[in-house]
C-alpha positions in Angstrom: -24.0 66.2 71.3 -23.5 67.3 74.8 -21.0 68.8 77.1 -19.8 67.2 80.5 -22.9 66.7 82.4 -22.3 69.1 85.3 -25.5 68.1 87.0 -24.3 64.7 87.6 -20.6 64.4 86.9 -18.1 65.6 89.5 -15.2 64.5 87.6 -14.8 65.5 85.0 -16.9 63.0 48.1 -18.0 62.0 45.2 -15.2 59.5 44.5 -15.0 55.9 43.6 -15.0 53.4 46.4 -11.5 52.9 47.9 -9.5 49.8 47.6 -10.4 46.9 50.1 -8.5 46.9 53.4 -4.9 45.7 52.9 -2.1 44.8 55.4 0.2 47.5 56.8 3.0 48.2 54.4 6.0 46.3 55.2 8.2 49.4 55.1 6.4 51.1 58.1 9.2 52.5 60.3 8.9 51.7 64.1 7.9 55.0 65.8 10.1 56.5 68.3 9.7 55.8 71.9 7.4 57.8 74.1 8.2 60.5 76.6 5.8 60.4 79.5 5.3 63.5 81.6 3.0 64.1 84.7 -0.5 65.5 83.8 -2.5 64.1 86.7 -5.7 65.8 87.9 -7.3 65.8 91.4 -9.5 63.1 90.2 -6.8 60.9 88.6 -3.3 62.0 90.1 -1.3 59.2 88.4 -2.2 60.1 84.9 0.9 60.7 82.6 0.8 62.2 79.0 2.9 61.8 75.9 2.6 62.4 72.0 3.2 60.3 69.3 3.7 61.2 65.5 1.9 58.8 62.9 1.6 59.0 59.2 -1.4 60.9 58.0 -1.4 58.2 55.2 -0.1 54.8 56.6 0.5 53.8 52.8 3.2 56.5 52.8 4.8 56.0 56.1 7.6 58.7 55.3 5.2 61.2 54.3 3.1 63.9 56.2 3.0 63.2 60.0 0.3 64.1 62.3 0.5 63.9 66.2 -1.7 61.8 68.5 -2.2 62.7 72.1 -1.7 59.8 74.7 -2.3 59.3 78.3 -1.3 56.6 80.8 -1.8 55.1 84.1 1.1 52.8 84.7 1.0 49.3 86.1 2.3 48.9 89.6 2.4 45.0 89.9 5.6 43.1 89.5 4.0 41.1 86.5 2.2 43.2 83.8 -0.4 42.0 81.3 0.9 44.9 79.1 -1.1 48.0 77.6 -4.8 48.2 77.9 -6.1 51.0 75.4 -9.4 52.5 76.2 -11.7 54.4 74.0 -15.1 56.1 74.7 -16.7 56.1 71.4 -18.1 58.8 69.1 -16.4 58.8 66.7 -14.9 62.1 68.0 -14.6 61.2 71.8 -11.7 62.0 73.6 -10.1 59.1 75.7 -7.4 61.0 77.8 -9.4 61.1 80.9 -10.9 57.7 80.3 -7.7 56.1 81.3 -7.8 57.4 84.7 -11.5 56.5 85.0 -10.8 52.8 83.9 -7.8 52.4 86.1 -9.6 53.8 89.0 -12.8 52.0 88.5 -11.3 48.3 87.8 -10.4 46.3 91.0 -7.1 47.4 92.3 -5.6 43.9 91.7 -6.6 44.0 88.0 -5.6 47.5 87.2 -2.4 47.2 88.8 -1.3 44.6 86.0 -2.1 46.9 83.1 -0.7 50.1 81.7 -4.1 51.8 81.0 -3.6 53.9 77.9 -6.0 56.6 76.7 -5.8 58.4 73.5 -7.5 61.0 71.3 -7.9 59.7 67.9 -6.8 61.6 64.9 -8.4 64.8 64.6 -9.9 64.8 68.1 -9.0 67.1 71.1 -5.5 67.5 71.9 -4.3 65.3 68.8 -2.9 67.7 65.9 -4.4 68.7 63.8 -7.8 69.0 65.5 -10.8 69.5 63.4 -13.5 72.2 63.8 -15.2 72.6 60.5 -17.9 75.2 61.4 -17.4 76.6 65.0 -20.9 77.4 66.6 -22.8 75.0 64.1 -25.1 74.1 67.0 -25.6 77.5 68.4 -29.3 77.8 69.4 -31.9 78.4 68.3 -31.7 75.9 65.4 -34.5 75.4 62.9 -37.2 73.1 63.9 -35.9 69.5 63.0 -39.4 68.4 61.6 -39.5 69.9 58.2 -43.2 70.4 58.2 -42.7 73.3 55.7 -40.5 73.6 52.6 -38.9 76.6 54.3 -37.9 74.3 57.3 -36.5 71.7 54.9 -34.5 74.2 53.1 -33.0 75.7 56.1 -32.1 72.5 57.7 -30.6 71.3 54.2 -28.5 74.6 54.0 -27.1 74.0 57.3 -26.0 70.3 56.3 -24.5 71.4 53.0 -22.9 74.3 54.6 -21.4 72.1 57.0 -20.0 69.6 54.6 -18.7 72.5 52.3 -16.8 74.0 55.4 -15.2 70.7 56.2 -14.0 70.5 52.6 -12.6 74.1 52.4 -10.8 73.8 55.6 -9.6 70.3 55.6 -9.6 68.9 52.1 -6.0 67.3 52.7 -7.0 65.5 55.8 -10.6 64.2 55.1 -9.5 61.2 52.9 -7.5 60.0 55.8 -10.0 60.3 58.7 -11.9 57.0 58.9 -11.8 53.9 61.2 -9.1 51.9 59.3 -6.6 54.7 59.5 -7.5 55.1 63.3 -6.9 51.4 63.8 -3.5 51.5 62.2 -2.8 54.4 64.4 -3.5 52.2 67.4 -0.9 49.6 66.0 1.7 52.6 66.0 0.9 53.2 69.5 1.5 49.6 70.1 4.8 49.7 68.5 5.8 52.9 70.3 5.0 51.1 73.7 7.3 48.3 72.6 4.5 45.9 73.3 4.1 42.6 71.2 0.3 42.8 71.9 -2.2 45.0 73.3 -5.5 44.6 75.1 -8.4 47.0 74.0 -11.6 48.1 75.9 -14.1 50.3 73.8 -17.4 51.7 74.3 -20.0 52.4 71.6 -18.2 53.5 68.4 -15.2 52.2 70.1 -16.4 48.6 69.7 -16.3 49.0 65.9 -12.7 50.5 66.2 -11.6 47.7 68.3 -13.2 45.1 65.8 -11.4 46.7 62.9 -8.2 46.6 64.8 -8.6 43.1 65.7 -9.4 42.2 62.0 -6.3 44.0 60.8 -4.0 42.7 63.4 -5.5 39.6 65.2 -2.1 38.4 66.2 -1.4 41.5 68.1 -4.6 41.4 70.4 -4.3 40.0 73.9 -7.6 40.8 75.4 -10.7 42.6 73.7 -13.6 44.0 75.5 -16.5 45.5 73.6 -19.3 47.3 75.4 -22.6 48.6 73.8 -21.8 47.3 70.4 -22.1 48.7 66.9 -23.9 46.5 64.3 -21.3 46.4 61.5 -24.1 45.2 58.9 -25.5 48.8 59.2 -22.5 51.1 58.9 -23.6 53.8 59.0 -26.8 54.9 57.4 -29.0 51.9 58.4 -27.6 51.9 61.8 -28.8 55.4 62.4 -32.2 54.6 61.2 -32.4 51.7 63.6 -31.4 53.9 66.4 -34.5 56.0 65.8 -37.0 53.4 66.8 -35.0 52.4 69.9 -34.8 56.2 71.0 -38.4 56.3 70.8 -38.8 53.2 72.9 -36.5 54.6 75.5 -38.4 58.1 75.6 -41.5 56.1 76.3 -39.7 54.3 79.2 -38.9 57.7 80.7 -42.6 58.9 80.3 -43.6 55.7 82.2 -41.2 56.4 85.0 -42.4 59.8 85.2 -46.1 58.5 85.6 -45.0 56.1 88.4 -43.9 59.2 90.3 -46.8 61.4 89.8 -46.8 62.5 93.4 -43.5 64.0 92.8 -44.0 65.4 89.2 -47.6 66.0 89.1 -47.9 65.2 85.3 -50.3 62.3 85.5 -50.4 58.5 85.9 -50.8 57.7 82.2 -47.6 57.5 80.2 -49.6 58.3 77.0 -51.0 61.3 78.4 -47.6 62.4 79.6 -46.1 61.9 76.2 -48.8 64.0 74.8 -47.7 66.8 77.2 -44.2 66.5 76.1 -45.0 66.8 72.5 -47.3 69.8 73.2 -44.2 71.3 75.2 -42.2 70.8 72.0 -44.8 72.5 69.9 -44.8 75.4 72.2 -40.9 75.6 72.4 -40.8 75.6 68.6 -43.0 78.8 68.5 -41.2 80.5 71.7 -37.9 79.0 72.7 -37.3 78.8 76.4 -34.9 81.7 77.5 -34.3 82.3 74.0 -32.1 79.2 73.8 -34.1 76.0 74.0 -36.4 75.6 70.9 -37.8 72.2 69.5 -34.2 71.0 68.3 -32.6 71.8 71.5 -35.4 70.1 73.4 -34.7 66.8 71.5 -30.9 67.2 72.1 -31.7 67.5 75.9 -34.1 64.6 76.2 -32.3 62.2 74.0 -29.5 62.3 76.6 -31.9 60.3 78.9 -32.0 57.6 76.4 -28.2 57.2 76.8 -28.4 57.4 80.7 -31.3 57.1 82.9 -29.4 58.9 85.6 -30.5 62.1 83.8 -34.1 61.1 84.1 -34.9 63.1 87.7 -33.4 66.3 86.2 -35.3 66.0 82.8 -38.5 65.1 84.7 -38.0 68.2 86.9 -37.4 70.5 84.0 -40.5 69.1 82.1 -42.8 69.5 85.2 -41.5 73.0 85.9 -42.3 74.2 82.4 -45.8 72.5 81.9 -47.1 73.0 85.4 -45.6 76.5 86.3 -44.4 78.0 83.0 -40.8 78.1 84.6 -38.3 77.9 81.8 -35.2 78.0 84.1 -34.8 74.3 84.8 -35.2 73.4 81.2 -32.7 76.0 80.0 -30.3 74.7 82.9 -30.7 71.1 81.8 -30.1 72.0 78.3 -26.9 73.9 79.2 -25.5 71.3 81.5 -26.4 68.1 79.5 -26.8 69.1 75.9 -25.3 72.3 74.8 -22.2 72.1 72.4 -19.1 73.9 73.4 -15.8 74.0 71.4 -14.9 70.5 72.2 -18.4 69.4 71.0 -17.8 71.4 67.7 -14.5 69.3 67.5 -16.3 66.0 68.3 -19.0 66.6 65.7 -16.6 67.5 63.1 -14.7 64.2 63.7 -18.0 62.3 64.0 -19.1 63.5 60.5 -15.6 63.1 58.9 -15.3 59.5 60.0 -18.9 58.3 59.5 -19.0 60.0 56.1 -15.8 58.5 55.1 -16.2 55.0 56.4 -19.1 53.7 54.2 -21.3 55.0 51.3 -24.2 57.2 52.1 -27.3 58.0 49.9 -26.4 60.9 47.8 -30.1 61.5 46.7 -31.9 63.7 49.3 -35.2 62.0 48.0 -34.2 58.9 49.7 -33.4 60.7 53.1 -36.6 62.5 52.8 -38.7 59.2 52.2 -36.9 57.4 55.0 -37.1 60.3 57.3 -41.0 60.6 57.0 -41.3 56.7 57.3 -39.4 56.6 60.5 -41.2 59.7 62.0 -44.5 58.0 61.4 -43.6 55.4 63.9 -40.7 56.8 66.0 -41.0 60.6 65.9 -38.8 61.7 68.8 -35.5 61.7 67.0 -36.3 60.6 63.4 -35.5 64.1 61.9 -33.0 65.4 64.6 -30.9 62.4 63.8 -31.4 62.7 60.0 -30.2 66.4 60.1 -27.3 65.4 62.5 -26.0 63.0 59.9 -27.1 64.9 56.7 -23.7 66.4 55.9 -22.8 62.8 54.6 -25.2 63.2 51.7 -22.9 66.2 50.5 -19.5 65.0 51.9 -16.6 66.1 49.8 -14.5 62.9 50.4 -15.5 59.8 48.7 -16.4 56.6 50.9 -14.3 53.6 51.8 -15.8 50.1 51.9 -16.9 48.9 55.3 -14.6 46.4 57.0 -15.8 42.7 57.3 -15.1 42.2 60.9 -15.7 38.5 61.1 -12.7 36.9 62.8 -11.8 33.4 63.6 -8.0 34.2 64.4 -8.6 36.1 67.7 -8.2 35.0 71.3 -11.7 34.8 72.9 -13.3 38.5 73.3 -15.8 39.6 75.9 -18.9 41.5 74.9 -21.5 43.5 76.9 -24.8 44.8 76.0 -28.0 46.0 77.6 -31.1 44.6 76.0 -32.9 48.0 75.8 -29.7 50.0 74.6 -31.1 52.6 72.2 -27.9 54.1 70.6 -26.4 50.4 69.8 -29.6 48.1 69.8 -29.1 44.6 71.2 -29.2 42.8 67.9 -25.7 44.4 67.1 -24.2 42.6 70.1 -25.7 39.3 69.1 -24.4 39.8 65.5 -21.0 40.7 66.7 -21.0 37.7 69.0 -21.4 35.4 65.9 -18.9 37.1 63.9 -16.0 36.9 66.6 -15.2 33.2 66.9 -15.0 32.1 70.7 -16.5 35.4 72.0 -18.6 35.6 75.0 -21.8 37.8 75.3 -22.9 39.1 78.6 -26.4 40.8 78.4 -27.9 43.2 81.0 -31.5 41.9 80.8 -33.9 44.9 80.8 -31.4 47.6 81.0 -31.5 50.5 78.8 -28.2 52.4 79.3 -25.6 52.8 76.8 -22.1 51.9 78.3 -23.0 49.4 81.0 -19.6 48.2 82.6 -17.8 50.1 85.2 -21.1 51.7 86.1 -21.8 50.2 89.2 -23.5 46.9 88.1 -21.6 44.3 90.3 -22.6 41.3 88.1 -21.4 42.9 84.8 -18.1 44.2 86.5 -17.5 40.7 87.9 -17.2 39.3 84.3 -15.1 42.1 83.2 -12.7 41.6 86.1 -12.5 38.0 85.6 -11.7 38.4 81.9 -9.0 41.0 82.3 -7.7 39.0 85.2 -7.5 35.6 83.8 -8.9 35.7 80.4 -12.2 34.0 81.5 -15.2 34.2 79.0 -18.6 32.9 80.0 -20.1 30.0 77.7 -23.8 29.6 77.5 -26.4 28.2 75.1 -28.6 31.3 74.3 -27.9 34.3 72.2 -26.1 35.7 75.4 -23.7 33.4 77.4 -24.4 35.0 80.6 -27.3 37.4 81.9 -27.1 40.0 84.7 -30.1 41.9 86.3 -30.5 45.4 85.2 -29.0 48.1 87.4 -31.7 49.9 89.5 -33.7 52.8 87.8 -33.1 56.2 89.6 -35.4 57.8 92.2 -36.8 61.2 92.2 -34.6 63.9 93.7 -37.5 65.4 95.8 -35.9 68.8 96.0 -32.8 67.4 97.7 -29.4 68.6 96.4 -27.8 66.5 93.7 -26.1 63.3 95.1 -22.4 62.9 94.8 -21.4 61.6 91.3 -21.6 57.9 90.9 -19.6 55.8 88.8 -22.3 55.7 86.1 -22.6 59.4 86.0 -18.8 59.8 85.9 -18.5 57.2 83.0 -21.3 59.0 81.0 -19.6 62.3 81.3 -16.7 60.9 79.6 -18.2 58.7 76.8 -17.8 59.8 73.3 -19.5 62.5 71.3 -23.1 61.5 70.5 -22.0 58.1 71.5 
């Protein structure tokens, strides 16, 4: 949904259900070895890159091949724990740079014992072919997301249908093979190409579902498994998106309350409810006259939902909000949209893969009346993102490739996994972490009590990062009596900038610049 956050980050259809998941064909050939070349950046100079050919259809290993792009920060210790594959979520997020981030953010003594492996999943980024179903699909100004008139509903439906049709025209041969199960089988091809009997895996957001599916297919191939900000597998994917809407509304109100606490800075009042009313008045005004000809109502929602993912954006969002409401200055709002939410070519690719995977992973309602009824029911209680999120996922109502069955990730054959979840996470609400904790035998769950960010480890919370380091170092998993086995205090909320220049990028801002597309 957004480009890299330049403000903060210095670094960087209608077919029958497919058959249930089965084992990898016995005749699958071992991939050729990998040829690593230097591809370091100023931020991550030790990065190396390689590519790997894998079958488009893993049931036909000798058939058409596609190419995965890989990255690596090699281990330096004398004794290695083997590969640690990392994924930023999405689906549709590129993980090449994430390898450099994880290797640099972990304690040196821990990172030294792993080959940290990043990858662009099939269809993403530098992997080939890379999808771009409808370039410029998010070019502003889009129709108002709330379909208060039949014309607005038709306009948004036309966009959703058009996107699905464009994907079908351009990628009919690929869409049946863009799903989480195929991506998980790709991970095992990477493992074999690395010559590793087992891999460790560290995934954020959607990456938690990918990791859990891999573990279900290949439990004997898992060394260590870290899942941060966890998808609820019971809601894949339609119900999960509805559940997000309520949680996003809660996070938006948390931002309003934060602005109220700093009335001396922003001048928007001390009453969170009153500030929220001013925000919706701003939205109504932008629906009639977009700021700078670029930020209408839908683009405003895109911009402010970023604050639900990461509270480091709050000072910038508050300044843009105040500038518009109090002075009629549209510049900060246009800048915030451009830096945080505008979709570039990488975003077009990310959204194409997001829809391809989510629409294929599970069945979605095909009757638009169901979407309409659910959309208005959610909007009545949680208006912020109810319709924005519905239109974002609406191509799945018209998707040209039929659905698979969701994977039952329950797993008693794994070594202990370690799970992390903020109790106020909006994108993947806390209940999902608790549910997966129950499904993965012997797993440990670490909760960030009162935290609301999405993606919490390696963001500067020493308590969370201590549990992560102990697990990757020694396999240590906390054991407790409650829903969570261990609890960490939340990371501090941000402070207003007070006109000061933007601070140097924190670990948290660097991470959130790398996490996957609308993770």
